[in-house]
C-alpha positions in Angstrom: 105.4 -63.9 32.5 104.6 -66.7 30.2 101.8 -66.4 27.7 99.8 -69.1 29.5 100.2 -67.4 32.9 99.1 -64.1 31.3 96.0 -65.8 29.9 95.1 -67.2 33.3 95.5 -63.8 34.8 93.2 -62.2 32.3 90.6 -64.9 32.9 90.7 -64.4 36.7 90.3 -60.6 36.2 87.3 -61.2 34.0 85.7 -63.5 36.6 86.3 -60.9 39.3 84.7 -58.2 37.1 81.5 -60.3 36.8 81.1 -61.5 40.4 83.0 -58.8 42.3 85.5 -59.3 45.1 89.2 -60.0 45.0 89.3 -63.8 45.2 92.2 -65.5 43.5 91.5 -68.4 41.2 93.7 -71.3 40.2 93.4 -72.7 36.7 91.5 -75.7 38.2 89.0 -73.4 39.9 88.3 -71.3 36.8 85.8 -73.5 35.0 83.5 -73.8 38.0 83.8 -70.1 38.7 82.8 -69.3 35.1 79.8 -71.7 35.4 78.7 -69.9 38.6 78.6 -66.5 37.0 74.9 -65.4 36.9 73.5 -65.0 33.4 70.5 -63.0 32.0 68.9 -60.0 33.8 68.6 -59.8 37.5 64.9 -59.3 38.3 65.0 -59.7 42.1 64.4 -56.0 42.7 61.4 -55.7 40.3 58.1 -54.6 41.9 55.5 -55.1 39.2 52.4 -57.3 39.8 49.8 -58.7 37.3 47.6 -55.7 37.8 50.4 -53.4 36.4 50.7 -55.4 33.1 48.3 -55.4 30.1 46.1 -58.5 29.8 47.8 -61.1 27.6 51.3 -59.7 28.0 53.9 -61.4 30.1 56.9 -60.3 32.2 59.4 -61.7 34.7 59.5 -60.4 38.3 61.9 -61.9 40.9 62.4 -64.9 38.6 58.7 -65.6 38.2 56.7 -65.2 35.0 53.7 -63.0 35.3 50.7 -62.7 33.0 49.0 -59.2 32.9 45.4 -58.5 33.9 44.8 -54.9 32.8 42.0 -54.8 30.3 42.2 -52.6 27.2 39.4 -50.3 26.2 39.2 -49.6 22.5 38.3 -46.2 21.0 34.8 -45.0 21.8 32.7 -41.9 21.3 30.4 -40.7 24.1 27.3 -38.7 23.2 26.3 -36.4 26.1 22.9 -37.1 27.6 20.9 -36.4 30.8 23.1 -38.6 33.0 26.8 -38.8 33.7 28.8 -41.4 31.7 32.0 -42.8 33.3 35.0 -44.7 32.1 35.8 -47.3 34.7 39.2 -47.1 36.4 41.9 -49.8 36.0 41.7 -49.9 32.3 44.3 -49.2 29.5 42.9 -46.8 27.0 44.2 -48.4 23.8 42.0 -46.1 21.6 41.0 -42.5 21.7 38.0 -41.8 24.0 36.0 -39.0 22.4 33.4 -36.8 24.1 31.3 -35.6 21.2 30.7 -31.9 20.7 28.0 -30.2 18.8 28.4 -26.9 16.9 24.8 -26.0 17.7 25.7 -25.8 21.5 25.7 -22.0 21.5 23.8 -19.5 23.6 21.5 -18.3 20.8 20.1 -21.9 20.4 19.3 -22.3 24.1 16.3 -20.9 25.9 17.2 -17.7 27.9 18.8 -18.4 31.3 18.9 -22.2 30.8 22.4 -23.6 31.3 23.4 -26.6 29.3 27.0 -27.9 29.8 28.2 -24.5 31.0 26.5 -22.5 28.1 23.8 -20.2 29.3 21.0 -19.5 26.8 20.1 -16.1 25.4 17.2 -17.1 23.0 14.1 -15.2 23.8 10.5 -16.0 22.8 10.6 -13.3 20.1 9.4 -15.3 17.0 7.2 -14.6 14.0 3.8 -16.1 14.6 0.1 -15.5 14.3 -1.8 -14.4 17.4 -5.6 -14.0 16.9 -4.8 -14.1 13.1 -2.4 -11.2 13.2 1.3 -11.7 12.4 3.6 -10.9 15.3 7.3 -9.9 14.7 8.3 -8.2 17.9 9.5 -9.9 21.1 6.5 -11.3 23.0 6.0 -13.7 25.9 4.0 -16.9 25.8 2.6 -19.5 28.1 1.6 -23.0 27.2 -2.1 -23.6 26.6 -3.4 -26.1 29.1 -4.4 -29.7 28.4 -5.0 -29.9 24.7 -5.4 -33.6 24.1 -4.9 -37.0 25.8 -1.9 -39.2 25.1 -2.3 -42.9 24.4 0.4 -45.5 23.6 0.9 -46.6 20.0 0.0 -50.3 20.9 -1.3 -52.4 23.8 1.6 -52.3 26.1 1.7 -55.1 28.8 4.7 -56.9 30.3 7.1 -54.8 28.1 9.8 -52.5 29.4 10.4 -48.7 29.3 13.6 -46.7 29.6 14.8 -43.2 29.1 17.3 -42.9 26.3 18.7 -39.7 24.8 16.1 -37.7 26.7 13.1 -39.6 25.2 10.9 -42.4 26.6 11.4 -45.7 24.8 8.9 -48.6 25.1 10.0 -52.0 24.0 8.2 -55.2 23.3 5.3 -56.5 25.4 2.9 -59.4 25.4 1.0 -58.1 22.3 1.8 -59.6 18.9 4.2 -59.2 17.2 6.2 -58.7 20.5 9.0 -56.8 18.8 7.7 -53.2 18.8 10.0 -50.4 19.7 8.7 -46.8 19.9 9.9 -43.5 21.4 8.1 -40.5 22.8 9.6 -37.0 22.5 7.1 -35.4 24.9 4.4 -34.9 22.2 4.1 -37.9 19.9 5.1 -41.5 19.5 7.6 -42.5 16.8 8.4 -46.0 15.5 12.1 -46.6 16.2 13.1 -50.2 15.4 12.1 -53.9 15.3 13.5 -55.8 18.2 15.8 -58.7 17.4 13.6 -61.3 19.2 10.2 -61.6 20.9 10.6 -59.5 24.0 8.2 -59.6 27.0 8.1 -60.6 30.6 11.7 -59.3 30.9 13.8 -56.2 31.5 15.5 -53.3 29.7 18.2 -51.0 31.0 20.5 -48.2 29.6 24.2 -49.0 30.0 27.2 -47.3 28.5 24.9 -45.1 26.4 23.1 -48.2 24.8 19.7 -49.8 25.4 20.1 -53.4 26.6 17.2 -55.9 26.5 17.4 -59.1 28.5 15.0 -62.0 28.3 15.4 -65.8 28.6 19.1 -66.2 27.7 19.0 -63.4 25.1 20.9 -60.2 25.6 21.0 -57.6 22.9 22.0 -53.9 22.8 21.0 -50.9 20.6 23.4 -48.1 19.9 20.8 -45.7 18.5 20.7 -47.1 15.0 21.0 -50.9 15.1 20.7 -54.0 17.4 23.6 -56.4 18.1 24.1 -59.4 20.4 25.8 -58.4 23.6 26.1 -61.8 25.5 24.3 -64.9 26.5 22.6 -64.6 29.9 24.0 -67.0 32.5 20.5 -68.5 33.4 16.9 -68.5 32.1 15.9 -64.9 33.0 12.1 -64.6 33.0 10.0 -62.2 35.0 13.0 -61.1 37.0 14.4 -57.5 37.3 17.5 -55.8 35.9 19.2 -52.6 37.2 22.5 -50.9 36.6 24.6 -50.7 39.8 28.3 -49.6 40.1 28.7 -49.5 36.4 27.5 -53.1 35.9 24.2 -54.7 34.8 22.6 -56.8 37.5 19.9 -59.4 36.8 17.9 -60.6 39.8 15.6 -63.6 40.2 13.4 -65.4 37.6 10.2 -67.3 37.5 12.1 -70.3 36.1 12.4 -73.1 38.6 15.9 -73.2 40.2 16.5 -69.6 39.4 14.3 -67.8 41.9 17.3 -66.6 44.0 20.0 -66.1 41.3 21.8 -62.7 41.1 24.4 -62.1 38.4 26.3 -59.1 37.2 27.8 -58.1 33.8 30.8 -55.8 33.6 30.5 -55.2 29.8 32.3 -58.4 28.8 31.4 -61.3 31.1 28.8 -62.5 33.6 29.7 -63.5 37.2 27.6 -64.5 40.2 27.0 -61.5 42.6 25.0 -63.0 45.4 22.2 -65.3 46.4 18.9 -63.4 46.9 17.4 -63.5 50.4 14.1 -64.9 49.1 12.4 -66.3 46.0 12.1 -63.3 43.8 10.1 -62.9 40.6 7.4 -60.6 39.3 8.6 -58.2 42.0 10.6 -55.1 41.2 14.1 -53.7 41.8 15.6 -50.2 41.9 18.9 -48.6 42.9 18.5 -46.2 45.8 21.1 -44.6 48.1 23.9 -46.7 46.7 22.1 -50.0 47.2 20.0 -52.4 45.1 16.5 -52.7 46.6 14.2 -55.7 45.7 10.5 -55.4 46.6 7.8 -58.0 46.7 7.4 -61.2 44.7 4.7 -63.4 43.4 6.2 -66.4 45.3 4.7 -66.2 48.8 7.2 -68.5 50.4 8.2 -66.9 53.7 5.6 -64.1 53.0 7.6 -62.8 50.0 4.6 -60.8 48.8 5.6 -57.8 50.8 9.3 -58.3 51.5 11.8 -55.4 50.9 15.5 -56.1 51.0 18.6 -54.1 50.0 22.1 -55.1 48.9 25.1 -52.8 49.6 27.4 -54.6 47.2 28.4 -57.4 49.6 25.4 -58.5 51.6 21.6 -58.4 51.8 19.6 -57.0 54.7 16.0 -56.3 55.4 15.0 -52.7 54.7 11.3 -52.6 55.4 7.9 -54.3 54.9 6.0 -53.2 51.8 2.7 -51.6 53.0 0.6 -53.5 50.5 -1.0 -56.8 51.5 0.5 -58.3 48.3 3.0 -56.5 46.0 3.8 -58.2 42.7 3.5 -57.2 39.1 3.6 -53.6 40.2 6.5 -51.3 39.5 8.9 -49.0 41.4 10.9 -45.8 40.6 13.1 -43.5 42.5 11.7 -40.0 42.6 12.5 -36.9 44.7 14.9 -39.0 46.9 12.3 -41.7 47.7 11.3 -45.1 46.4 7.8 -45.1 44.9 5.9 -48.3 44.4 2.9 -48.3 42.1 0.1 -50.8 41.7 0.0 -54.5 42.0 -1.9 -57.5 40.6 -3.9 -57.8 43.9 -7.1 -55.9 43.1 -7.5 -54.3 46.6 -4.1 -52.6 46.1 -4.0 -52.1 42.4 -4.5 -48.3 42.6 -2.1 -47.8 45.6 0.9 -45.5 45.3 3.3 -45.4 48.3 6.7 -43.8 48.8 9.6 -44.8 51.1 11.9 -42.1 52.4 14.5 -44.5 53.7 12.9 -45.1 57.0 9.1 -45.3 56.6 6.3 -45.7 54.1 3.5 -43.2 53.4 0.7 -42.9 50.9 1.6 -40.7 47.9 -1.5 -40.8 45.7 -4.2 -42.9 44.3 -3.4 -44.1 40.8 -5.7 -43.1 37.9 -6.5 -46.7 37.0 -5.9 -50.3 38.2 -2.3 -50.7 37.4 -0.2 -53.8 37.0 2.1 -55.5 34.4 2.9 -52.0 33.0 6.1 -50.0 33.2 7.0 -46.8 35.1 9.8 -44.3 34.6 10.8 -40.8 35.7 10.9 -38.3 32.8 11.1 -34.5 32.9 10.7 -34.6 36.7 7.4 -36.5 36.6 6.5 -40.2 37.2 5.0 -41.9 34.2 3.0 -45.1 34.2 2.5 -46.8 30.9 0.1 -49.6 29.8 -0.6 -52.6 32.0 -3.2 -55.3 32.0 -6.2 -53.1 32.6 -8.2 -52.3 29.4 -7.4 -50.2 27.5 -3.8 -51.2 27.7 -2.7 -48.0 25.9 -3.0 -45.7 28.9 -0.2 -43.2 29.7 -0.4 -41.1 32.8 2.1 -38.8 34.5 2.4 -37.5 38.1 3.9 -34.1 38.9 4.1 -34.8 42.6 0.6 -33.7 43.4 -1.8 -35.0 40.7 -2.1 -37.5 37.8 -3.1 -36.5 34.2 -2.9 -37.9 30.7 -2.9 -34.6 28.9 -0.3 -33.3 26.5 0.1 -29.6 26.6 0.4 -28.0 23.2 0.0 -24.6 21.6 0.8 -21.1 22.9 -1.1 -17.9 24.0 0.3 -14.4 24.4 0.6 -13.1 27.9 2.5 -9.9 27.2 
């Protein structure tokens, strides 16, 4: 066989190795056969989609270039509190997620028979103290002395906002100069915490991802326990609306600003998007999350009798839930307590001391408030409803409801019972 023939034979064999089969090739056919050999990597059997690839990264699937959509979550430390904290699914954990521990979480530091994160306390009431002027060193039992003094807020608190953060009540801002106050209450006394980064009133505060968020006008700041920083710019002029946390997102609802009465946006921690259009003009009403739905109640805008409307949103659509039992409900507040929605007060004088609860099907009277209450804040703390401030003088009032009666007393001191 000549050298040329041998060369053509080798070329034909190489083509068959690439494309398969047993075809024969003439020298004239070989150039085209070589050009027809597929090059690169065959991606026709790939199954990845954009949701399988990190955001900003690209890949080829079945000959098509894909850009990934999986978000990355940087390292974060979570401080245990009184509510669960979750890491949303569908993220890539690019940094270490740390659940903080505490060396003091031991049985001897916890009250006897109280269980905290699986550690049952063994600490008894045996302490060195004076009882009737006599030093006590043996184990003794105590009970709290009833109603020692009244609690009052550290400033006139009207149209501010209150939240529970790290097991303490925080009150923020209000329509009293300088509008930037931030105090916390540990159950016995008020302590100055910070100066807010802007004049904050007629707006809302929520706790989200273990940080306090304040939202007003187009301002949105967050506080990590030591300092404030800008979190975002709100998507519309948010003023006298309501904010809640629902499905691990912050939702802002309504506004007294013209053109924004029915706006409803949500924030996933990085960007805002429209969530729905509210079913009526909503501002100076109130919103809560109850039974896996957002509930909005009342409004100062009486178009279509909005004063006593009550709607709920299940994440996709709004539906009527009930009619609020007040003649007019606006500038009052609402909380969820003992598996019921409680509405408290209103700017309408005839209803300003009313307190009703909704079990999910009907309204019933729960109590009479201790003062005419509107433009204040309410929260649930230590299994009691607290109402704070408002437009009724003095605007420093702070009452709590145990489920049967209201009082403004702080219990302090001890007496021996055995």
